[in-house]
C-alpha angles and dihedrals in degrees: 000000000000090000094051091045092054091045091053092049091052094045096047092047090050094045093048091055095039095050096029090234135127112249090246090058096054114111131197091251087061090065095087125163088249090057094046093048090049090052091049093049089049089056093051103038104029104028094034094231120166123243088255090058091043090055093045090056090048089051089057091053091049092051092050092046092052090050091048090051091064091049100043112034091176090066096053092106093058092040094054090052090049092048089057092076104110130224112254117247119232139173110269112222119226111264116254120227140165133241118245091254091052092048092049090049089056093047090050121159127309113262130210097265126087093239094050092052092049094047092049090054092043095056091042094053092045090053095042096050103027086225128164115254091248090055094051099045089048094057114117127202091255090056090068119081114191102168117090111347103012113227144148130226112229122198105211140180118315091021091289118153130203135176118229125197117231132223118244089246090054092048091050090049090051092050091050091048093051091049089050089052107040090164092071112109127201090263095048122104110263095220106029131170124252090279092053094252130120116284121245129230089248091052091052092048092050092050091048091052089055092047092051092048091051093047095047092080092062095033108035092179088074087073090067094059132078099222127193129164088264089059088070089057090051089048091054091050094048093048091051089050092049091049090061101262117151123248089244091054092049091049089054091048095050094042095243114167093216129026088225088075089058094053090083088077091063088056090054098047101095094168092060090047089054091053089052091048091051088063090062120077116237105245090221091059116095113233110240117238115236114242119187117232121239091251091055091050090049090051092050093049091054094055 
């Protein structure tokens, strides 16, 4: 919702200046492919947005136009032309992920301070569930069930919900955290900031940068990575893939609407590609000719 809101603000401001109209005077037939392309070029060349951001803004316009088509049948002709504006292709970078040792180094051990205990649980829950940052920071105390099969309810994109099981170590860490914070009520945020409010994505990114910096001394390879909170989600997916989990199972775990979104992890898994390559014989290698041993010849002669 926040992304679509921001996209609408940018588009209406641009359109008002481009057409010299107030936003309230803009009509559906004003949303021509020429106008939309001009807006997208403005995002790339003047605002410095990436192709991914450009396509996200275009996705917002497409969603709105499809909605408008159901409300104003007379504008279907203009809407069809506007929907013809294509997404821009771009080179997809290989996903970055961490090794189990690197991830454990970031999680570390809970310290004596309140912030250290919270961050330890935050990284462990992100790695355990493969959740998006927005899903984890939105978890309330009542969303966590520790009796019986321990699990956490995540509220994902598009108001989708899914329930994720928890490791015993994660369950133990949550119990310890709740004992350390007896003032938390069922409606309280499980992992709040210092003021008791929900953490922001920026706050999580800042805390992760500090955790990576602290762990780099013991795990120097962390300095070779560009690590964001979403990297932990990629790490969970890659470790599931390396353990033998199917693409469909990983898509269900991550909350992907389509398994095709999850196929990008198979492209990034170089270790699995090397195992596949090992099954193929190098064409430059001479095939060895089989020669029977003396014991085998003696056995055959006695038959």
